[in-house]
DSSP file (Angstrom, degrees, kcal/mol; ACC not computed):
  #  RESIDUE AA STRUCTURE BP1 BP2  ACC     N-H-->O    O-->H-N    N-H-->O    O-->H-N    TCO  KAPPA ALPHA  PHI   PSI    X-CA   Y-CA   Z-CA
    1    1 A X              0   0    0      0, 0.0    39,-2.9     0, 0.0     2,-0.2   0.000 360.0 360.0 360.0 149.4  106.7   95.0   95.8
    2    2 A X  B  >  -A   39   0A   0     37,-0.3     4,-1.7     1,-0.1    37,-0.3  -0.474 360.0-113.6 -87.0 166.3  103.8   94.8   98.1
    3    3 A X  H  > S+     0   0    0     35,-2.2     4,-2.5     2,-0.2     5,-0.1   0.850 118.3  50.6 -64.4 -37.0  101.2   97.5   98.7
    4    4 A X  H  > S+     0   0    0     34,-0.4     4,-2.8     2,-0.2     5,-0.2   0.933 110.4  48.6 -71.1 -45.2  102.4   98.0  102.3
    5    5 A X  H  > S+     0   0    0      2,-0.2     4,-1.8     1,-0.2    -2,-0.2   0.857 114.0  47.1 -64.0 -35.3  106.1   98.3  101.2
    6    6 A X  H  X S+     0   0    0     -4,-1.7     4,-2.1     2,-0.2    -2,-0.2   0.936 111.8  51.2 -67.2 -46.9  105.0  100.9   98.4
    7    7 A X  H  X>S+     0   0    0     -4,-2.5     5,-2.3     1,-0.2     4,-0.6   0.934 109.3  51.0 -53.8 -51.1  102.9  102.8  101.0
    8    8 A X  H ><5S+     0   0    0     -4,-2.8     3,-1.0     1,-0.2    -1,-0.2   0.899 108.7  49.8 -53.3 -48.6  105.8  102.9  103.4
    9    9 A X  H 3<5S+     0   0    0     -4,-1.8    -1,-0.2     1,-0.3    -2,-0.2   0.922 110.1  51.4 -52.1 -49.7  108.1  104.3  100.8
   10   10 A X  H 3<5S-     0   0    0     -4,-2.1    -1,-0.3    -5,-0.1    -2,-0.2   0.545 114.5-118.8 -72.6 -10.0  105.5  106.9  100.0
   11   11 A X  T <<5S+     0   0    0     -3,-1.0     2,-0.3    -4,-0.6    -3,-0.2   0.760  78.9  96.4  78.2  22.3  105.2  107.8  103.7
   12   12 A X  S   <S-     0   0    0     -5,-2.3    -1,-0.3    -6,-0.1    -2,-0.1  -0.814  78.7 -89.6-133.9 176.6  101.6  106.9  104.0
   13   13 A X     >  -     0   0    0     -2,-0.3     4,-2.2     1,-0.1     5,-0.2  -0.399  38.1-112.9 -79.3 167.7   99.3  104.0  105.1
   14   14 A X  H  > S+     0   0    0      1,-0.2     4,-2.3     2,-0.2     5,-0.2   0.898 119.9  55.1 -65.9 -38.0   98.3  101.3  102.6
   15   15 A X  H  > S+     0   0    0      1,-0.2     4,-1.5     2,-0.2    -1,-0.2   0.913 108.6  47.2 -61.8 -42.6   94.7  102.6  103.0
   16   16 A X  H  > S+     0   0    0      2,-0.2     4,-2.4     1,-0.2    -1,-0.2   0.905 110.8  52.3 -62.0 -41.1   95.8  106.2  102.0
   17   17 A X  H  X S+     0   0    0     -4,-2.2     4,-1.4     1,-0.2    -2,-0.2   0.900 109.8  47.8 -65.0 -39.3   97.8  104.8   99.0
   18   18 A X  H  X S+     0   0    0     -4,-2.3     4,-0.6     2,-0.2    -1,-0.2   0.801 108.6  55.6 -73.1 -25.1   94.8  102.9   97.7
   19   19 A X  H >< S+     0   0    0     -4,-1.5     3,-1.1    -5,-0.2     4,-0.4   0.923 105.1  52.2 -70.7 -41.4   92.6  106.0   98.2
   20   20 A X  H >< S+     0   0    0     -4,-2.4     3,-0.6     1,-0.2    -2,-0.2   0.867 108.2  52.0 -58.1 -32.1   95.0  107.9   96.0
   21   21 A X  H >< S+     0   0    0     -4,-1.4     3,-1.8     1,-0.2     4,-0.3   0.631  82.3  93.8 -82.2  -9.0   94.7  105.1   93.3
   22   22 A X  G X< S+     0   0    0     -3,-1.1     3,-1.1    -4,-0.6    -1,-0.2   0.816  81.8  53.1 -56.0 -35.6   90.8  105.3   93.3
   23   23 A X  G <  S+     0   0    0     -3,-0.6    -1,-0.3    -4,-0.4     3,-0.2   0.721 113.9  44.6 -66.5 -20.7   90.7  107.8   90.3
   24   24 A X  G X> S+     0   0    0     -3,-1.8     4,-2.6    -4,-0.2     3,-0.6   0.259  80.7 114.2-106.6   7.4   92.9  105.4   88.4
   25   25 A X  H <> S+     0   0    0     -3,-1.1     4,-1.9    -4,-0.3    -1,-0.2   0.779  75.9  46.6 -56.4 -39.9   91.0  102.3   89.4
   26   26 A X  H 3> S+     0   0    0     -3,-0.2     4,-1.2    -4,-0.2    -1,-0.3   0.844 115.2  48.6 -77.0 -31.4   89.6  101.3   85.9
   27   27 A X  H <> S+     0   0    0     -3,-0.6     4,-1.4     2,-0.2    -2,-0.2   0.924 113.9  46.6 -63.0 -49.8   93.1  101.9   84.4
   28   28 A X  H  <>S+     0   0    0     -4,-2.6     5,-2.6     1,-0.2     4,-0.2   0.861 110.8  51.1 -56.9 -40.9   94.7   99.8   87.1
   29   29 A X  H ><5S+     0   0    0     -4,-1.9     3,-0.8    -5,-0.3    -1,-0.2   0.841 107.2  53.8 -70.9 -31.7   92.1   97.0   86.8
   30   30 A X  H 3<5S+     0   0    0     -4,-1.2    -1,-0.2     1,-0.3    -2,-0.2   0.786 106.1  53.8 -74.5 -27.2   92.8   96.9   83.0
   31   31 A X  T 3<5S-     0   0    0     -4,-1.4    -1,-0.3    -5,-0.1    -2,-0.2   0.571 131.4 -95.7 -84.3  -6.5   96.5   96.5   83.8
   32   32 A X  T < 5S+     0   0    0     -3,-0.8     2,-0.2     1,-0.3    -3,-0.2   0.509  72.8 147.3 114.5  -0.9   95.6   93.5   86.0
   33   33 A X      < -     0   0    0     -5,-2.6     2,-0.3    -6,-0.1    -1,-0.3  -0.545  26.0-165.9 -79.7 132.9   95.3   95.0   89.5
   34   34 A X    >   -     0   0    0     -2,-0.2     3,-1.3     1,-0.1    -1,-0.0  -0.860  29.4-118.7-114.7 151.6   92.8   93.3   91.8
   35   35 A X  T 3  S+     0   0    0     -2,-0.3    -1,-0.1     1,-0.3    -2,-0.0   0.833 112.7  50.2 -59.0 -33.5   91.5   94.8   95.1
   36   36 A X  T 3  S+     0   0    0      2,-0.0    -1,-0.3    -3,-0.0     2,-0.1   0.457  79.4 121.5 -88.5   0.4   92.8   91.8   97.0
   37   37 A X    <   -     0   0    0     -3,-1.3     3,-0.1     1,-0.2   -34,-0.1  -0.436  34.6-178.0 -69.5 131.8   96.3   91.7   95.6
   38   38 A X  S    S+     0   0    0      1,-0.3   -35,-2.2    -2,-0.1     2,-0.5   0.753  73.8  47.6-100.0 -36.5   99.0   92.0   98.3
   39   39 A X  B    S-A    2   0A   0    -37,-0.3     2,-0.3   -36,-0.1   -37,-0.3  -0.949  80.5-145.5-107.9 124.3  102.0   92.0   95.9
   40   40 A X        -     0   0    0    -39,-2.9     5,-0.0    -2,-0.5    -7,-0.0  -0.713  18.5-115.1 -89.0 132.9  101.8   94.3   92.8
   41   41 A X    >>  -     0   0    0     -2,-0.3     4,-1.9     1,-0.1     3,-0.9  -0.262  35.0-107.7 -52.0 150.2  103.4   93.3   89.4
   42   42 A X  H 3> S+     0   0    0      1,-0.2     4,-2.6     2,-0.2     5,-0.2   0.829 116.7  57.6 -55.5 -35.6  106.3   95.6   88.4
   43   43 A X  H 3> S+     0   0    0      1,-0.2     4,-1.3     2,-0.2    -1,-0.2   0.803 109.3  47.0 -75.9 -20.7  104.4   97.4   85.6
   44   44 A X  H <> S+     0   0    0     -3,-0.9     4,-2.2     2,-0.2    -1,-0.2   0.852 110.9  50.0 -81.4 -34.5  101.7   98.5   88.2
   45   45 A X  H  X S+     0   0    0     -4,-1.9     4,-2.9     2,-0.2     5,-0.2   0.917 111.2  50.3 -61.1 -46.0  104.3   99.6   90.8
   46   46 A X  H  X S+     0   0    0     -4,-2.6     4,-2.6     1,-0.2     5,-0.2   0.912 110.0  50.4 -60.3 -39.9  105.9  101.6   88.0
   47   47 A X  H  X S+     0   0    0     -4,-1.3     4,-2.5     2,-0.2    -1,-0.2   0.918 114.1  42.8 -61.9 -47.6  102.6  103.1   87.1
   48   48 A X  H  X S+     0   0    0     -4,-2.2     4,-2.1     2,-0.2    -1,-0.2   0.907 113.1  52.9 -67.9 -40.8  101.7  104.2   90.7
   49   49 A X  H  X>S+     0   0    0     -4,-2.9     5,-1.8     1,-0.2     4,-0.6   0.947 113.1  46.0 -63.3 -46.5  105.4  105.4   91.4
   50   50 A X  H ><5S+     0   0    0     -4,-2.6     3,-0.6    -5,-0.2    -2,-0.2   0.921 113.0  47.6 -63.4 -47.8  105.1  107.6   88.2
   51   51 A X  H 3<5S+     0   0    0     -4,-2.5    -1,-0.2     1,-0.2    -2,-0.2   0.815 122.8  32.8 -63.2 -30.6  101.7  109.0   89.0
   52   52 A X  H 3<5S-     0   0    0     -4,-2.1    -1,-0.2    -5,-0.1    -2,-0.2   0.192 103.8-121.5-112.8  10.8  102.5  109.9   92.5
   53   53 A X  T <<5 +     0   0    0     -4,-0.6     2,-0.5    -3,-0.6    -3,-0.2   0.934  46.8 173.3  46.6  56.6  106.2  110.8   92.2
   54   54 A X      < -     0   0    0     -5,-1.8     2,-1.0    -6,-0.2    -1,-0.2  -0.841  30.3-133.5 -94.0 126.8  107.2  108.2   94.7
   55   55 A X        +     0   0    0     -2,-0.5     2,-0.5   -46,-0.2    -5,-0.0  -0.705  34.3 170.4 -89.6 104.1  111.0  107.8   95.0
   56   56 A X        -     0   0    0     -2,-1.0     2,-0.3   -46,-0.0   -50,-0.0  -0.925  29.7-133.7-114.8 130.5  111.8  104.1   94.9
   57   57 A X              0   0    0     -2,-0.5    -2,-0.0     1,-0.1     0, 0.0  -0.633 360.0 360.0 -82.5 139.8  115.3  102.7   94.6
   58   58 A X              0   0    0     -2,-0.3    -1,-0.1     0, 0.0    -2,-0.0   0.430 360.0 360.0 -79.4 360.0  115.5   99.9   92.0
């Protein structure tokens, strides 16, 4: 799933979604997330969805 798709499902802009993720930046980086990534691996999407209670259909 891309950052923009995830942001759209959350009802926010990509910039806002990434702002929400800032407090978890070290944890996300350890999971392999890089600032320039457009498409996020499933384990990172799952982490973000769980942290922010985003309802994503599988």
